[in-house]
TORPA-4810 file (N, C-alpha, C, O; in nm, 3 decimals):
<nodes>
NODE_1_22.880_20.382_7.762_22.735_20.368_7.756_22.697_20.278_7.638_22.752_20.290_7.528_M
NODE_2_22.603_20.189_7.663_22.551_20.106_7.555_22.422_20.167_7.501_22.354_20.243_7.570_T
NODE_3_22.391_20.134_7.376_22.271_20.189_7.314_22.146_20.115_7.360_22.151_20.031_7.449_G
NODE_4_22.035_20.146_7.298_21.907_20.084_7.329_21.903_19.945_7.266_21.940_19.927_7.150_I
NODE_5_21.857_19.846_7.343_21.839_19.711_7.290_21.750_19.718_7.166_21.643_19.778_7.169_D
NODE_6_21.794_19.656_7.058_21.721_19.670_6.931_21.578_19.614_6.941_21.490_19.656_6.865_K
NODE_7_21.555_19.520_7.034_21.420_19.466_7.049_21.321_19.570_7.103_21.200_19.549_7.097_Q
NODE_8_21.373_19.680_7.155_21.288_19.787_7.208_21.257_19.893_7.102_21.191_19.993_7.131_L
NODE_9_21.306_19.871_6.979_21.290_19.970_6.872_21.207_19.911_6.758_21.234_19.799_6.713_I
NODE_10_21.108_19.985_6.712_21.033_19.952_6.590_21.086_20.040_6.477_21.099_20.161_6.494_T
NODE_11_21.115_19.981_6.363_21.157_20.058_6.246_21.037_20.092_6.159_20.951_20.007_6.134_G
NODE_12_21.032_20.216_6.112_20.923_20.262_6.025_20.980_20.315_5.895_21.062_20.407_5.894_L
NODE_13_20.936_20.256_5.783_20.974_20.307_5.651_20.862_20.395_5.600_20.747_20.351_5.588_I
NODE_14_20.895_20.520_5.570_20.796_20.617_5.523_20.786_20.610_5.371_20.873_20.657_5.298_L
NODE_15_20.677_20.549_5.324_20.656_20.533_5.179_20.518_20.584_5.141_20.456_20.535_5.046_A
NODE_16_20.470_20.684_5.214_20.332_20.729_5.195_20.314_20.850_5.106_20.202_20.899_5.092_G
NODE_17_20.423_20.899_5.046_20.413_21.021_4.964_20.357_20.996_4.825_20.337_20.882_4.783_G
NODE_18_20.332_21.105_4.756_20.277_21.096_4.619_20.383_21.071_4.513_20.351_21.031_4.401_R
NODE_19_20.509_21.093_4.547_20.615_21.079_4.447_20.605_21.183_4.338_20.634_21.155_4.221_G
NODE_20_20.565_21.305_4.376_20.539_21.410_4.277_20.660_21.439_4.190_20.647_21.448_4.067_T
NODE_21_20.778_21.453_4.252_20.897_21.489_4.175_20.947_21.374_4.089_21.033_21.393_4.003_R
NODE_22_20.892_21.254_4.112_20.932_21.140_4.030_20.825_21.109_3.925_20.828_21.004_3.861_M
NODE_23_20.731_21.202_3.907_20.630_21.184_3.804_20.508_21.109_3.851_20.449_21.031_3.776_G
NODE_24_20.470_21.132_3.978_20.349_21.070_4.036_20.357_20.917_4.040_20.255_20.849_4.029_Q
NODE_25_20.478_20.864_4.056_20.490_20.718_4.071_20.511_20.686_4.219_20.549_20.774_4.298_V
NODE_26_20.487_20.562_4.257_20.510_20.519_4.394_20.661_20.501_4.412_20.720_20.403_4.368_D
NODE_27_20.721_20.599_4.478_20.866_20.606_4.484_20.930_20.481_4.545_21.030_20.430_4.495_K
NODE_28_20.870_20.431_4.652_20.928_20.316_4.721_20.933_20.189_4.638_21.009_20.098_4.668_G
NODE_29_20.850_20.183_4.531_20.846_20.063_4.447_20.931_20.075_4.321_20.934_19.984_4.239_L
NODE_30_21.001_20.189_4.305_21.090_20.204_4.189_21.212_20.115_4.208_21.268_20.106_4.317_Q
NODE_31_21.252_20.050_4.098_21.361_19.952_4.106_21.497_20.021_4.121_21.529_20.116_4.049_S
NODE_32_21.575_19.971_4.214_21.712_20.018_4.238_21.799_19.893_4.250_21.783_19.815_4.344_F
NODE_33_21.889_19.875_4.155_21.976_19.758_4.155_21.895_19.628_4.168_21.932_19.537_4.243_R
NODE_34_21.785_19.622_4.094_21.710_19.498_4.083_21.602_19.473_4.186_21.539_19.368_4.184_G
NODE_35_21.580_19.567_4.278_21.476_19.549_4.380_21.414_19.684_4.413_21.480_19.787_4.396_A
NODE_36_21.289_19.687_4.461_21.226_19.814_4.497_21.307_19.888_4.605_21.364_19.826_4.695_P
NODE_37_21.311_20.021_4.594_21.389_20.100_4.691_21.346_20.073_4.834_21.429_20.063_4.924_M
NODE_38_21.214_20.062_4.856_21.165_20.039_4.992_21.211_19.904_5.046_21.232_19.890_5.167_A
NODE_39_21.228_19.806_4.958_21.277_19.675_5.003_21.423_19.684_5.044_21.464_19.620_5.141_L
NODE_40_21.503_19.762_4.971_21.642_19.786_5.013_21.644_19.848_5.153_21.720_19.805_5.240_H
NODE_41_21.560_19.949_5.174_21.554_20.015_5.305_21.513_19.915_5.413_21.569_19.916_5.523_A
NODE_42_21.416_19.831_5.382_21.370_19.730_5.477_21.483_19.634_5.513_21.502_19.601_5.630_L
NODE_43_21.556_19.588_5.413_21.662_19.491_5.439_21.778_19.551_5.518_21.846_19.481_5.593_M
NODE_44_21.802_19.681_5.500_21.911_19.746_5.574_21.869_19.783_5.716_21.951_19.783_5.808_R
NODE_45_21.740_19.814_5.735_21.696_19.858_5.867_21.655_19.741_5.957_21.679_19.745_6.078_L
NODE_46_21.594_19.639_5.900_21.537_19.534_5.985_21.637_19.464_6.078_21.598_19.427_6.188_S
NODE_47_21.766_19.444_6.039_21.858_19.383_6.135_21.890_19.474_6.254_21.944_19.427_6.355_P
NODE_48_21.857_19.602_6.244_21.892_19.699_6.348_21.781_19.717_6.452_21.803_19.782_6.555_Q
NODE_49_21.662_19.660_6.425_21.546_19.685_6.511_21.473_19.554_6.541_21.505_19.450_6.484_V
NODE_50_21.376_19.560_6.632_21.301_19.441_6.669_21.181_19.415_6.581_21.152_19.300_6.548_G
NODE_51_21.110_19.521_6.543_20.990_19.511_6.461_21.000_19.607_6.343_21.080_19.701_6.345_E
NODE_52_20.919_19.582_6.239_20.919_19.671_6.123_20.776_19.706_6.084_20.685_19.624_6.093_M
NODE_53_20.757_19.832_6.040_20.631_19.880_5.986_20.662_19.958_5.859_20.763_20.028_5.851_I
NODE_54_20.575_19.947_5.760_20.583_20.033_5.642_20.458_20.121_5.641_20.347_20.072_5.657_I
NODE_55_20.478_20.251_5.623_20.366_20.345_5.603_20.353_20.369_5.453_20.445_20.423_5.390_N
NODE_56_20.239_20.330_5.396_20.215_20.350_5.253_20.069_20.385_5.233_19.983_20.341_5.309_A
NODE_57_20.040_20.463_5.128_19.903_20.505_5.098_19.852_20.453_4.965_19.740_20.484_4.925_N
NODE_58_19.934_20.375_4.896_19.892_20.313_4.771_19.968_20.182_4.755_20.072_20.161_4.818_Q
NODE_59_19.917_20.095_4.670_19.983_19.966_4.644_20.013_19.888_4.773_20.121_19.830_4.788_N
NODE_60_19.918_19.888_4.864_19.942_19.827_4.996_19.976_19.678_4.983_20.062_19.628_5.056_L
NODE_61_19.909_19.608_4.891_19.934_19.464_4.878_20.078_19.436_4.835_20.137_19.337_4.878_A
NODE_62_20.134_19.523_4.751_20.273_19.502_4.707_20.366_19.519_4.827_20.458_19.439_4.847_V
NODE_63_20.344_19.623_4.906_20.428_19.644_5.025_20.410_19.529_5.125_20.507_19.486_5.188_Y
NODE_64_20.287_19.479_5.139_20.264_19.367_5.230_20.339_19.242_5.186_20.373_19.157_5.268_E
NODE_65_20.365_19.231_5.055_20.437_19.115_5.004_20.582_19.112_5.051_20.650_19.010_5.039_S
NODE_66_20.630_19.224_5.106_20.766_19.228_5.162_20.772_19.154_5.296_20.881_19.131_5.350_F
NODE_67_20.655_19.118_5.349_20.653_19.037_5.471_20.646_19.114_5.600_20.684_19.063_5.705_G
NODE_68_20.597_19.238_5.594_20.586_19.317_5.717_20.451_19.388_5.719_20.382_19.395_5.617_T
NODE_69_20.414_19.442_5.835_20.285_19.510_5.844_20.291_19.645_5.772_20.392_19.714_5.776_Q
NODE_70_20.181_19.680_5.708_20.171_19.804_5.628_20.047_19.880_5.674_19.939_19.823_5.685_V
NODE_71_20.064_20.010_5.700_19.953_20.094_5.747_19.949_20.225_5.669_20.052_20.291_5.654_W
NODE_72_19.831_20.265_5.620_19.817_20.396_5.555_19.801_20.507_5.660_19.774_20.481_5.777_P
NODE_73_19.820_20.631_5.615_19.802_20.747_5.703_19.664_20.743_5.769_19.566_20.702_5.708_D
NODE_74_19.659_20.787_5.894_19.531_20.804_5.961_19.464_20.935_5.918_19.342_20.948_5.918_Q
NODE_75_19.548_21.032_5.879_19.498_21.161_5.832_19.487_21.154_5.679_19.581_21.110_5.612_I
NODE_76_19.375_21.196_5.624_19.355_21.188_5.479_19.426_21.302_5.406_19.455_21.407_5.464_E
NODE_77_19.453_21.278_5.280_19.501_21.387_5.194_19.651_21.401_5.183_19.700_21.511_5.158_G
NODE_78_19.726_21.292_5.201_19.872_21.299_5.187_19.929_21.417_5.266_19.981_21.513_5.210_Y
NODE_79_19.918_21.408_5.398_19.952_21.521_5.485_20.101_21.532_5.517_20.141_21.611_5.604_A
NODE_80_20.185_21.455_5.447_20.328_21.468_5.465_20.388_21.364_5.559_20.315_21.281_5.613_G
NODE_81_20.520_21.369_5.577_20.588_21.265_5.654_20.541_21.254_5.800_20.543_21.145_5.857_P
NODE_82_20.500_21.365_5.860_20.456_21.357_5.999_20.330_21.273_6.014_20.310_21.208_6.117_L
NODE_83_20.244_21.273_5.913_20.126_21.187_5.916_20.169_21.041_5.917_20.107_20.958_5.985_A
NODE_84_20.273_21.010_5.842_20.327_20.873_5.842_20.390_20.837_5.975_20.375_20.726_6.024_G
NODE_85_20.461_20.933_6.033_20.522_20.911_6.166_20.413_20.884_6.270_20.426_20.794_6.353_V
NODE_86_20.306_20.963_6.263_20.196_20.943_6.358_20.136_20.803_6.342_20.110_20.734_6.441_Q
NODE_87_20.115_20.761_6.218_20.062_20.627_6.192_20.153_20.521_6.251_20.107_20.425_6.314_T
NODE_88_20.283_20.538_6.231_20.378_20.444_6.289_20.369_20.438_6.440_20.371_20.329_6.498_G
NODE_89_20.359_20.554_6.505_20.352_20.558_6.651_20.223_20.493_6.702_20.224_20.428_6.807_L
NODE_90_20.113_20.509_6.628_19.987_20.446_6.668_20.003_20.294_6.675_19.948_20.229_6.764_V
NODE_91_20.078_20.238_6.580_20.092_20.092_6.571_20.222_20.040_6.634_20.248_19.920_6.631_H
NODE_92_20.301_20.129_6.691_20.429_20.092_6.753_20.402_20.030_6.890_20.334_20.089_6.974_C
NODE_93_20.456_19.910_6.911_20.436_19.841_7.039_20.564_19.833_7.121_20.573_19.758_7.218_E
NODE_94_20.664_19.911_7.081_20.791_19.918_7.155_20.808_20.060_7.211_20.738_20.151_7.168_T
NODE_95_20.901_20.080_7.305_20.918_20.213_7.364_20.980_20.316_7.270_20.971_20.437_7.294_P
NODE_96_21.042_20.269_7.161_21.110_20.361_7.068_21.074_20.326_6.924_21.041_20.212_6.892_Y
NODE_97_21.081_20.428_6.838_21.056_20.407_6.695_21.160_20.482_6.614_21.193_20.597_6.644_M
NODE_98_21.212_20.417_6.511_21.314_20.475_6.423_21.254_20.489_6.283_21.208_20.392_6.225_L
NODE_99_21.255_20.612_6.230_21.196_20.637_6.099_21.305_20.657_5.993_21.409_20.717_6.018_T
NODE_100_21.277_20.604_5.873_21.363_20.627_5.757_21.273_20.645_5.635_21.162_20.592_5.633_V
NODE_101_21.320_20.719_5.532_21.241_20.732_5.409_21.263_20.613_5.318_21.364_20.543_5.328_P
NODE_102_21.166_20.590_5.229_21.176_20.476_5.137_21.275_20.500_5.025_21.311_20.407_4.953_C
NODE_103_21.320_20.626_5.009_21.403_20.659_4.892_21.551_20.676_4.927_21.624_20.745_4.857_D
NODE_104_21.595_20.612_5.036_21.737_20.611_5.073_21.781_20.466_5.090_21.794_20.418_5.203_S
NODE_105_21.804_20.396_4.978_21.830_20.252_4.983_21.964_20.213_5.043_21.989_20.095_5.067_P
NODE_106_22.052_20.311_5.070_22.184_20.281_5.124_22.200_20.335_5.266_22.310_20.374_5.306_L
NODE_107_22.091_20.339_5.342_22.095_20.396_5.476_22.198_20.323_5.563_22.224_20.204_5.543_L
NODE_108_22.259_20.395_5.661_22.370_20.338_5.738_22.332_20.214_5.818_22.223_20.204_5.873_P
NODE_109_22.426_20.119_5.822_22.404_19.995_5.896_22.411_20.016_6.048_22.367_19.930_6.124_A
NODE_110_22.466_20.130_6.091_22.477_20.159_6.235_22.384_20.274_6.276_22.406_20.339_6.378_D
NODE_111_22.280_20.298_6.196_22.190_20.411_6.221_22.123_20.400_6.359_22.126_20.494_6.437_L
NODE_112_22.063_20.284_6.388_21.991_20.268_6.515_22.085_20.279_6.633_22.054_20.345_6.733_A
NODE_113_22.200_20.217_6.623_22.296_20.218_6.734_22.342_20.359_6.767_22.345_20.399_6.884_E
NODE_114_22.379_20.435_6.665_22.433_20.568_6.690_22.325_20.667_6.735_22.349_20.750_6.822_R
NODE_115_22.206_20.657_6.675_22.098_20.745_6.719_22.055_20.713_6.862_22.022_20.803_6.939_L
NODE_116_22.056_20.585_6.898_22.015_20.549_7.034_22.115_20.598_7.137_22.076_20.642_7.245_S
NODE_117_22.243_20.592_7.105_22.345_20.647_7.196_22.326_20.798_7.212_22.339_20.851_7.322_L
NODE_118_22.296_20.866_7.102_22.274_21.010_7.108_22.152_21.045_7.190_22.155_21.141_7.268_G
NODE_119_22.045_20.968_7.174_21.922_20.995_7.249_21.944_20.975_7.399_21.902_21.058_7.479_L
NODE_120_22.009_20.863_7.436_22.029_20.833_7.578_22.126_20.931_7.644_22.101_20.979_7.754_L
NODE_121_22.237_20.958_7.576_22.340_21.042_7.639_22.296_21.187_7.654_22.350_21.260_7.737_S
NODE_122_22.197_21.229_7.576_22.146_21.366_7.586_22.010_21.374_7.656_21.950_21.481_7.664_N
NODE_123_21.962_21.260_7.706_21.831_21.254_7.771_21.727_21.324_7.683_21.650_21.408_7.730_D
NODE_124_21.726_21.286_7.554_21.643_21.355_7.455_21.512_21.281_7.430_21.498_21.163_7.463_A
NODE_125_21.417_21.353_7.372_21.292_21.292_7.325_21.314_21.223_7.191_21.250_21.123_7.159_D
NODE_126_21.407_21.280_7.113_21.423_21.239_6.974_21.567_21.266_6.932_21.623_21.371_6.965_L
NODE_127_21.626_21.173_6.859_21.761_21.191_6.803_21.750_21.194_6.652_21.682_21.111_6.592_A
NODE_128_21.818_21.290_6.591_21.809_21.308_6.445_21.949_21.303_6.384_22.045_21.352_6.443_V
NODE_129_21.958_21.244_6.265_22.086_21.234_6.194_22.122_21.368_6.130_22.036_21.437_6.075_A
NODE_130_22.251_21.403_6.139_22.304_21.527_6.081_22.431_21.493_6.005_22.512_21.413_6.053_V
NODE_131_22.450_21.552_5.888_22.575_21.536_5.814_22.635_21.674_5.785_22.569_21.777_5.799_T
NODE_132_22.761_21.672_5.745_22.828_21.795_5.702_22.832_21.796_5.550_22.888_21.705_5.487_T
NODE_133_22.773_21.899_5.491_22.770_21.912_5.346_22.863_22.027_5.305_22.876_22.127_5.376_E
NODE_134_22.927_22.011_5.190_23.019_22.114_5.141_22.966_22.174_5.011_22.937_22.103_4.915_Y
NODE_135_22.953_22.306_5.011_22.906_22.377_4.893_23.002_22.490_4.865_23.018_22.582_4.946_E
NODE_136_23.067_22.485_4.750_23.171_22.584_4.714_23.278_22.593_4.823_23.326_22.701_4.855_D
NODE_137_23.314_22.477_4.878_23.419_22.473_4.978_23.377_22.514_5.118_23.458_22.514_5.210_G
NODE_138_23.251_22.550_5.134_23.201_22.594_5.265_23.122_22.481_5.330_23.031_22.424_5.269_V
NODE_139_23.158_22.448_5.454_23.091_22.340_5.526_22.964_22.392_5.594_22.963_22.501_5.651_A
NODE_140_22.858_22.314_5.587_22.737_22.348_5.660_22.673_22.220_5.711_22.684_22.114_5.649_R
NODE_141_22.607_22.232_5.825_22.539_22.116_5.882_22.405_22.096_5.814_22.329_22.191_5.793_R
NODE_142_22.377_21.972_5.780_22.251_21.937_5.715_22.177_21.837_5.802_22.225_21.726_5.824_Q
NODE_143_22.060_21.876_5.851_21.980_21.785_5.931_21.895_21.696_5.840_21.852_21.740_5.733_S
NODE_144_21.872_21.573_5.882_21.791_21.478_5.805_21.675_21.432_5.894_21.681_21.323_5.951_H
NODE_145_21.571_21.513_5.906_21.468_21.489_6.008_21.387_21.362_5.991_21.326_21.315_6.088_P
NODE_146_21.385_21.303_5.870_21.311_21.177_5.856_21.396_21.056_5.895_21.348_20.943_5.893_V
NODE_147_21.523_21.080_5.929_21.607_20.976_5.990_21.612_21.006_6.140_21.707_21.069_6.188_F
NODE_148_21.511_20.962_6.212_21.497_20.999_6.353_21.461_20.879_6.439_21.384_20.792_6.399_S
NODE_149_21.519_20.878_6.559_21.481_20.781_6.661_21.407_20.858_6.770_21.459_20.957_6.822_L
NODE_150_21.288_20.814_6.804_21.206_20.889_6.899_21.142_20.798_7.003_21.129_20.678_6.983_M
NODE_151_21.102_20.859_7.113_21.026_20.787_7.213_20.883_20.770_7.162_20.823_20.864_7.111_K
NODE_152_20.829_20.649_7.176_20.692_20.623_7.131_20.590_20.705_7.209_20.477_20.723_7.164_A
NODE_153_20.630_20.752_7.325_20.540_20.834_7.409_20.511_20.971_7.349_20.431_21.047_7.403_S
NODE_154_20.575_21.004_7.236_20.551_21.132_7.169_20.421_21.131_7.087_20.385_21.233_7.029_L
NODE_155_20.351_21.018_7.083_20.231_21.008_7.000_20.129_21.117_7.030_20.082_21.183_6.937_L
NODE_156_20.094_21.137_7.156_19.992_21.237_7.190_20.035_21.377_7.149_19.955_21.456_7.100_D
NODE_157_20.163_21.407_7.170_20.216_21.539_7.134_20.207_21.561_6.983_20.165_21.667_6.938_D
NODE_158_20.246_21.461_6.906_20.243_21.473_6.760_20.099_21.482_6.710_20.069_21.560_6.620_L
NODE_159_20.009_21.402_6.768_19.869_21.405_6.728_19.809_21.544_6.751_19.734_21.595_6.667_T
NODE_160_19.842_21.605_6.865_19.793_21.739_6.894_19.848_21.840_6.793_19.776_21.928_6.747_A
NODE_161_19.976_21.827_6.758_20.039_21.915_6.659_19.970_21.905_6.524_19.942_22.006_6.460_F
NODE_162_19.941_21.781_6.480_19.875_21.760_6.352_19.731_21.809_6.355_19.682_21.866_6.257_L
NODE_163_19.663_21.788_6.466_19.523_21.831_6.479_19.511_21.982_6.468_19.411_22.034_6.419_T
NODE_164_19.615_22.053_6.516_19.616_22.199_6.510_19.663_22.251_6.374_19.681_22.372_6.356_Q
NODE_165_19.683_22.161_6.278_19.720_22.202_6.143_19.869_22.199_6.115_19.911_22.234_6.004_G
NODE_166_19.950_22.158_6.212_20.094_22.152_6.191_20.130_22.043_6.091_20.073_21.935_6.095_G
NODE_167_20.225_22.072_6.003_20.266_21.974_5.903_20.419_21.966_5.890_20.471_21.863_5.848_R
NODE_168_20.490_22.073_5.926_20.634_22.077_5.902_20.710_22.006_6.015_20.687_22.032_6.133_K
NODE_169_20.799_21.917_5.974_20.876_21.840_6.071_20.956_21.932_6.163_20.956_21.914_6.285_V
NODE_170_21.024_22.031_6.104_21.107_22.121_6.184_21.026_22.195_6.289_21.074_22.219_6.400_D
NODE_171_20.903_22.230_6.255_20.818_22.304_6.349_20.781_22.215_6.468_20.776_22.262_6.582_A
NODE_172_20.755_22.087_6.442_20.725_21.995_6.553_20.847_21.975_6.641_20.836_21.968_6.764_W
NODE_173_20.964_21.966_6.579_21.088_21.944_6.654_21.118_22.057_6.753_21.182_22.035_6.855_F
NODE_174_21.071_22.178_6.723_21.114_22.296_6.798_21.087_22.286_6.948_21.164_22.339_7.028_Q
NODE_175_20.978_22.219_6.988_20.949_22.216_7.130_20.982_22.080_7.194_20.935_22.048_7.303_H
NODE_176_21.063_22.000_7.123_21.108_21.872_7.178_21.255_21.883_7.219_21.328_21.970_7.172_L
NODE_177_21.297_21.793_7.307_21.440_21.784_7.341_21.506_21.699_7.232_21.484_21.578_7.224_R
NODE_178_21.588_21.764_7.148_21.647_21.701_7.030_21.795_21.676_7.052_21.867_21.762_7.102_I
NODE_179_21.842_21.557_7.014_21.985_21.527_7.009_22.025_21.515_6.862_21.966_21.436_6.788_A
NODE_180_22.125_21.592_6.821_22.175_21.582_6.684_22.295_21.488_6.682_22.390_21.506_6.758_E
NODE_181_22.290_21.388_6.596_22.397_21.288_6.587_22.464_21.302_6.452_22.402_21.283_6.347_V
NODE_182_22.593_21.337_6.453_22.665_21.366_6.329_22.719_21.236_6.268_22.787_21.158_6.334_V
NODE_183_22.688_21.215_6.142_22.740_21.103_6.063_22.839_21.160_5.963_22.809_21.255_5.890_F
NODE_184_22.959_21.100_5.959_23.065_21.153_5.871_23.035_21.126_5.723_23.062_21.210_5.638_E
NODE_185_22.979_21.009_5.694_22.952_20.971_5.555_22.808_21.009_5.520_22.713_20.957_5.580_D
NODE_186_22.791_21.099_5.424_22.655_21.144_5.390_22.588_21.059_5.283_22.472_21.083_5.249_N
NODE_187_22.659_20.958_5.229_22.604_20.878_5.119_22.473_20.810_5.157_22.379_20.806_5.077_T
NODE_188_22.466_20.756_5.277_22.350_20.681_5.319_22.224_20.764_5.337_22.114_20.710_5.348_G
NODE_189_22.241_20.896_5.339_22.127_20.985_5.361_22.081_21.053_5.232_21.996_21.141_5.234_F
NODE_190_22.139_21.011_5.122_22.105_21.073_4.994_21.964_21.032_4.952_21.936_20.913_4.938_R
NODE_191_21.878_21.130_4.932_21.742_21.101_4.887_21.739_21.095_4.734_21.805_21.173_4.667_N
NODE_192_21.663_21.001_4.682_21.646_20.988_4.538_21.507_21.041_4.504_21.407_20.975_4.533_I
NODE_193_21.501_21.158_4.445_21.372_21.225_4.423_21.322_21.219_4.279_21.202_21.235_4.255_N
NODE_194_21.412_21.196_4.185_21.371_21.192_4.044_21.423_21.064_3.980_21.515_21.000_4.033_T
NODE_195_21.364_21.026_3.867_21.409_20.906_3.797_21.553_20.923_3.748_21.629_20.826_3.741_L
NODE_196_21.590_21.047_3.713_21.727_21.074_3.669_21.825_21.048_3.784_21.930_20.986_3.765_Q
NODE_197_21.790_21.096_3.905_21.875_21.072_4.022_21.885_20.922_4.051_21.991_20.872_4.089_E
NODE_198_21.776_20.852_4.031_21.774_20.708_4.055_21.874_20.638_3.965_21.951_20.553_4.011_L
NODE_199_21.875_20.673_3.837_21.968_20.611_3.744_22.112_20.650_3.776_22.202_20.566_3.768_R
NODE_200_22.135_20.776_3.814_22.271_20.820_3.847_22.323_20.748_3.971_22.437_20.703_3.975_Q
NODE_201_22.236_20.738_4.072_22.276_20.680_4.199_22.300_20.530_4.186_22.382_20.473_4.258_F
NODE_202_22.228_20.467_4.094_22.243_20.323_4.074_22.384_20.286_4.032_22.433_20.178_4.066_E
NODE_203_22.449_20.373_3.959_22.582_20.343_3.907_22.689_20.388_4.003_22.808_20.370_3.976_T
</nodes>
């Protein structure tokens, strides 16, 4: 089986958060190896998809300088990643959309390909990346819900969920057909949440 043609996929970088754990800074614009984290994500994702969108709620002109369309949340009040996903779906003109966070500058180069194979082979609404994490020698599966490939037709369903006050990604996933795609290397899914983590990860 072949995956979904990349021209049918829009990539969405989620950069709309407050950056609370990083000291109220715009996380996507923090420098990582000489360039903003969101720009690293853009450069790694854009070859895998046909179109790109950035969801941001501040510093829009800076994000626009990256050369792609930028849209703020439609729902006011920093309503979380699902508000950004909804914004992306509103402006998505392809049948599929792939979401990634702005704070994972080393996201996998085969993310779209593997998630699309998982979505098609499982006849799913949405495919989500999963890694195996080890804690005290014990393996556990770790889902990464903001690394998701979804059908753009989920817009109405997500809008209804948000309108009813839903905010948690896992809660929205519960009534969708989900395909979990296991990635062996967890490095690309590492989130950088604090300035200390940023400096550690840079080296």
